[in-house]
C-alpha positions in Angstrom: 287.7 104.6 97.3 284.5 106.6 97.8 281.9 105.0 100.0 278.5 104.6 98.3 275.8 107.0 99.5 272.5 105.4 100.4 270.8 106.7 97.2 273.5 105.0 95.1 272.9 101.7 96.9 269.2 102.0 96.6 269.5 102.9 92.9 271.7 99.9 92.2 269.2 97.6 94.0 266.3 99.1 92.1 268.1 98.7 88.8 268.7 95.0 89.5 265.2 94.4 90.7 263.5 96.2 87.8 265.7 94.5 85.3 264.7 91.1 86.7 261.0 92.1 86.8 261.0 93.3 83.2 262.7 90.2 82.0 260.7 87.6 83.9 257.5 89.0 85.3 256.0 91.6 82.9 253.8 90.0 80.3 253.1 93.1 78.2 254.5 92.4 74.7 255.2 96.2 74.3 258.0 96.0 76.8 259.8 92.9 75.6 263.5 93.4 75.0 263.7 96.6 77.2 267.0 97.0 79.1 267.3 99.1 82.2 270.5 101.2 81.7 270.5 103.7 84.6 268.4 104.4 87.7 268.5 107.7 89.6 266.8 108.0 93.0 266.0 111.4 94.6 267.6 112.1 97.9 264.3 111.6 99.8 263.8 108.2 97.9 260.4 109.4 96.8 261.1 109.3 93.0 263.0 106.8 90.9 263.9 107.8 87.4 264.4 104.7 85.3 266.4 105.0 82.0 265.8 102.2 79.4 267.0 101.3 76.0 265.2 99.4 73.3 266.1 98.5 69.7 262.9 99.9 68.5 262.7 103.3 66.8 260.1 106.0 66.3 256.5 105.1 67.0 257.5 101.7 68.3 259.7 103.4 70.9 256.7 105.5 72.0 254.7 102.3 72.3 257.4 100.8 74.6 257.3 103.9 76.8 253.5 103.6 76.9 253.8 100.0 77.9 256.2 100.9 80.7 253.9 103.6 82.0 251.0 101.1 81.9 252.9 98.6 84.1 254.5 101.1 86.4 252.0 100.3 89.2 252.7 96.6 88.9 256.4 97.2 89.0 256.2 99.6 92.0 254.1 97.0 93.9 256.6 94.2 93.1 259.6 96.4 94.0 257.9 97.2 97.3 257.5 93.5 98.0 261.1 92.7 97.1 263.1 95.7 98.3 262.9 96.6 102.0 262.3 100.3 102.0 260.1 102.4 104.3 258.4 103.9 101.2 258.5 102.5 97.7 259.6 105.3 95.2 257.3 106.4 92.4 258.7 105.1 89.1 259.2 107.4 86.0 260.5 105.9 82.8 262.7 107.7 80.2 264.4 106.5 77.0 268.1 106.6 77.6 269.6 108.7 74.8 273.0 109.1 76.4 274.8 106.8 73.9 273.6 109.0 71.0 274.7 112.1 72.9 278.2 110.7 73.6 278.5 109.7 69.9 277.6 113.2 68.8 280.1 114.8 71.1 282.8 112.4 70.0 282.0 113.2 66.4 282.4 116.9 67.1 285.7 116.4 68.9 287.0 114.3 66.0 285.9 117.1 63.6 287.8 119.7 65.6 290.9 117.5 65.7 290.8 117.0 61.9 290.4 120.8 61.3 293.2 121.6 63.7 295.5 119.1 62.0 294.8 120.4 58.5 295.6 124.1 59.4 
């Protein structure tokens, strides 16, 4: 079993902390129902890329991302107070489109299988 690198441990801790903060501490209605799916931390721990999912689509999704950017300072401050790090990383938020990408690849694989089977 591979030992976790420090960045992996920090990313896991930040994901848990941010999820809790978004659920219980952020009052902005634009970010209600947001779920943190992945967190990536740079090797120097200066930047934290937070990937989120929401059920909203289109313009409403853009509104959610605006809400997250608006509360990034509050979230960074709270993370700094809860997580013991020398320097609190800057937070950047992204919509997690990985499930859609996986579904598209699976559909392509299935299409190729069907075509090979019919030949």
